[in-house]
C-alpha positions, 0 to 999 in steps of 0.5 A: 419836461425832465427825462425819466432818468433825471426824475428817478435821480431826484426821487432817490436823492429825496428818499436819502434826505428823508432817511437822514432827517428822520434819523436826526429827528429820532436822535434829537427826540431821545436827547430831548427827553433827557434834557427835559427831565434835567430841566424839570429837576433843576428849576425848582431847586434854583428857584428855591435857592434864589428865594432863600438868598433874596430873603436873607439878603433883605434881612441884612443890616444896611451898609453890608455889601456883598462882593458878588452884588457890588455894582460898578460903572460898566466900563468893561463888559462880558457877554456869554453867548450860548448857542450850539455846535451844530446847525439844522435846528431852525432859528435856534442859533440865529435868534441868539445872534440877533439878541446879542447884536441887539444887546450890544447896540442898545445897551453896550454900544459905547463899550463896544466902540471903545474896545471894552466889550468881550464875548465868551462863546459857548457853541461853534455857531455863535463863535463863527457867526459873531466873529464874521460880523466883527464882534470880539469873541475872545474865548470859546468853550465849544468842547463843553458839549462833549462833556456837559456835566456840572463839574465841567460847567462849574469850571467855566462859571468859576472863571467868569466869576473870578474875572468879575471879582478881580474887576476885569469885568464890571457887568456879565450878561448871559444870552441864551434860549430858555426852554418852553416846550419842544416847539417854543424857545424864548431867547433871553438876555439876563444879568449874571453879575453883579447878582441882583439881590433885589430881584432874585426870588422877588414876588415868589417867596415871602420873607421867612425868618431863617435860623442860620449858623454861624451867622447870616453874612457868613452863610450868604457869602458861602452860598452865593458862589455855589448858587451862581454856579448852579444858576449857570448850569441851569442856563446851559441845560435850558439851552441844551433842551431848547436845542434838541427841541428845536432840532427835533421840530425842524427835522420833523418838518423836513421829513414831512416836506420830503414826503410831500416832495416824494409824492409830487415827484412820483406823480410827475414820474408817472405822468412822464412815464405814461407819456413816454409809453403813449409816444412809443405806441404811437410810433409803433402804430405809425410804423405798422401803417407805413409798412401796410402802405 
């Protein structure tokens, strides 16, 4: 049985922990609301834009090839892994790491063994863990989370797109958490480049006869790069909303667990205190009886 002093120290420690987790929960809740609003605003725009590009691409003459959808043998592959800079968000980061390792082993194992696979890490957690597992993290963009604006995200997207256009990479795959709700995030791995025009918007939009000036090819060549940048921005927003939701849920559970632990410790403390009082009374009574004799 621990002493009363030890139990009091544990109670104070758990109280402090509960205050920290409760504060982190409230901070994440405020950030989550903004991230959720951003996602709800950008999703319809990106989906509609993808549908327009799909419709127009299907109406192009056979033999017309667009540079952003040019398919090449995947000799050199780039994985863009989106995680967080901080932990304490449940399985948010570990799920991304597991998916990354799964994609490498199942799809790009040959390129990895040949040294033809690179990883761009967005978030310190992915950078640290993937490096420790022996994967080639050649670049990181951890500072993005200090200024998550479209302009900042666009710079990263343009760099990735130029690497593909210059044939430095043949395949570019994004791995991130897609936001479902505060308690659910679905890890996804999707091909960013080459753009799969046969799938973008498929099953969502019917073919529409658009009036385009000056011509469809010029319009698509102008719109696709901007669409890719917006799609990449959406991925970052999806990950941000998922992170705040995961951290808010995790800190809520931690706060509840701390409250339950406090109740148990208080019960143990009361029992120990009652036992100590009973022992003191018995000692006093025993001493008094000894004096009488």
